[in-house]
N, C-alpha and C positions, 0 to 999 in steps of 0.2 A: 542661248535660247532667248528668242525676240520677246521684250516684254509687251504686255496687250497694251494700247494705249487709249483711254477713255476721249469717245469725241463728245464737246457738249450737244447737250440736246436742242440745244436753238439749229446747230447747222442743219437740222432734218426737218424745222418745225414749218416755215413756207417759202416760197420763193424767193429772193432779193426784191424782187420787183414788185411783190405786192403790195398795190396801195389801198387798197377796200380797207376800209375803219368800221369796224363792228364794236360796240358795246365799249365804250372808251371807261364807261362809268356805270355806277349803279342805277342813275337815273334813266339810261336806255333799257333798263332790266324794269323798271316800275311801271315807263310806258309803255312797254310791251304787255306788261300784266292788264295795264288797265284798257288797254285795247282789246285786249282777251276778255274782260267783264264787259266791255260794252257790246263786242260782236258774239265772239265763236261761244261763250260761256252762255250768252241771255239767250242764243239759238240752240246749244244743248244741255239747258238746264235740267230736265226733267230726265235725261242721260245718267247727267252726273249725280242727282237724287238717288235714281236706282244702284251706281253704285257706292254709293255711299257705305254699305254695311260689307261689301267683299266683290271679289272679281270672278271672272268666269274665262280667261282668255281660251281659245283654243288652239294657239301657236305661239311657243318662246323662240325669241330672234337672237341671236347670239350675234353682234355688229361690233365693229371696229367704234372708238371712241371719237374718231375722227368728226369733224363741224360740220364737214360735206356732206356726209353719207348720212341722213337719218332715216331709219325705217318707218319710224312714223309716217314721215311724208312720202318716202318712196313707195309704200303699200297704201298710202289714203287711206291710216285706220283712224279708227275712232278711238277714244279713250276706253279702256274695258277690253280692246280686240287684241294687243299684244303684250306678252310679258317678254321685256326688253332687258338685257344683259351687255353693256359697251365694254371693251375694255381695248390696250391695244394691239389693234392686226385681228381682232376679233378670235381671239384664239380659246380654245377649250384646252384644258390642261389634263395631263393623265391622272388617272385617278388614284388617288393618295392619302391612306386613309389614315395614315400617322400624323402625329402631331399639324403645327403650322394653323395660320389661318387663311380656309379657302374661302374667297367672295364668290367667285365663280361656280365652286361646286356647290356652294349651300344655296344658291339661286336655282340651279341646276336639279338639286333633290327636291326643292319647296315645287316647282315648277312640273315636276314628274309626279311626286308621289302626293303632294297637297292637291295642286290644282289639276293637276291630272291632262294635262296641256296632249293635245292629239298631236301634233307635229313638233318639230325642233328645225328650224330654219338658221345654218350657220352662213352668213353674207359678207363677205370679204369686198375690197374694192380698188377701184384703180389708182393708182399713187400713194399707195398705204407706205405711212412712215415708219410701221413697226415692222413692216419688210422688208424696207430699203434699212433699217437697223439691222437685222438679220443677216442681209446681206453685207452691211458691213463689218459683221462680226466674223462673217467668214474670212475676212480679209484682214482679221487682226485687228481691226480697228470695233472695238465696243462701244457702244453708246448708251451712255449714263449708269450710273448704280444700279437702279433696279430695271431699267429697260431692259438693258443687255442681256441677263440671266431669263426674264419673262420670254423675250421672242427667241430663245433659244429652243421654246416649246416647237415652233416653225423648222427646228435645223433639220430635221429628217427628211420633209418637203424638198429646202433648201438645197441642201446636199446631192439630192437625186437627179436637181435640174442643174445645179453645177456641174455633174459627172456626165450630163447628158451630151455630147457632142452635136446633138443635130439642133440644140435651142441656141440662138446668137445671144451673144452677150445683151445685146438692146433688148431682147427678150425676156432677159431673166426676172426683172420684176413682177412681169405680169405672170408669167409663168410659176413664180413662186406664188403670188396670190394665190393663184388656181389650187397649186398644192398643197397650201396652208388651210383652205378649206376643207380639203380630203383630210389633211393630218388631222383637224380638228374633230371632224366625223368621225374616224379613228379610235381618236382619246374617248370620245363619248361611250362609244358603244364597250370602253372596259370598265364603265361605272354600272355594277351589277343592276341596280334599278332601270339603268335605262336598257341595258339588252333583255331584262324580264321583260319590260311593258312593248320592246320592238318584237320581241320572239312569239308575245301572245297578240300579236296583231293592233295594238289599241296606241302604237306610237309610231309615229315615221320620221326619219332621220332626211334631210334635204338641204342642199347645198345650193350657193348664189354668191354672184360676183357683180358688181354695181361698177357702171363705167360712168363717175364723174362728169366729163366731157360732152358724153352725150346723153345722160339723162338715161342708159339702156341698163335693163336689165339680164343678166345672162344666168342661167340656171343649167345646172349639174346635171349629168348623165349620171344616176347611180351604176352602169353597169360598166361605162366607158372610162369615167372620172372627166369625160370633156365637157366642155359648157358652151351652149348656144342661146343666141339673143331669144328673150321674149318678144314676142311679135305685137306692137303696139297696134292702139285701135284706130289712132290716127295714121294712114297712109303717107300724107304727107309729110307728118314727121319723119318717119321711117326714112322716106326718100333723101330728107334735110340730112339726115347722119351719116348715110351712106357719100356723102359729097364729099 
């Protein structure tokens, strides 16, 4: 029997040629905070004041922790508009009321039962390291002590892609990224309070996928599971992305 070998997490973190330097130390964060206070906070002071006692977001976003795919930026959302939960690969775990500490499940319960959000959007993205880790695990090369078991949530979607001979190897990554969104939506329906809200018509579940390189959002068709590009308001930008 082959013994599984854990791959260092760093091997999937960033391309070796990446030379962009962000946040070398806390001073970068302090400088950013000061810019926020001088500009964005000053412009939205009244909004922050109204939000001081609570929040009423209509949408929960389940997104990846990847620093390149920020839901608030992608959806141009103001503070208070999105209840956002981010984790490795934007995965919703299966319903499991037994033991353990369930961060995503707790946030989901709060969003649906307390905040009474009207929709939940699961948003994956291109070049996801968590999905790459899931593919590595399928090749008996699990990544990380905590990452490896977490990304097994995507295993059903991953295995379906690997078993589909019509999908070329070069397309596996994106296909699993899409499939993992569908798997998370399936898992969400396993939570009794989510299913009840959906069946009462007070909650919608949607899927999306973001192309980092093109800045394009793809929306999931709930009937077919396929993804299509959301048209931008800027035709010139759409044309540039197609080139």
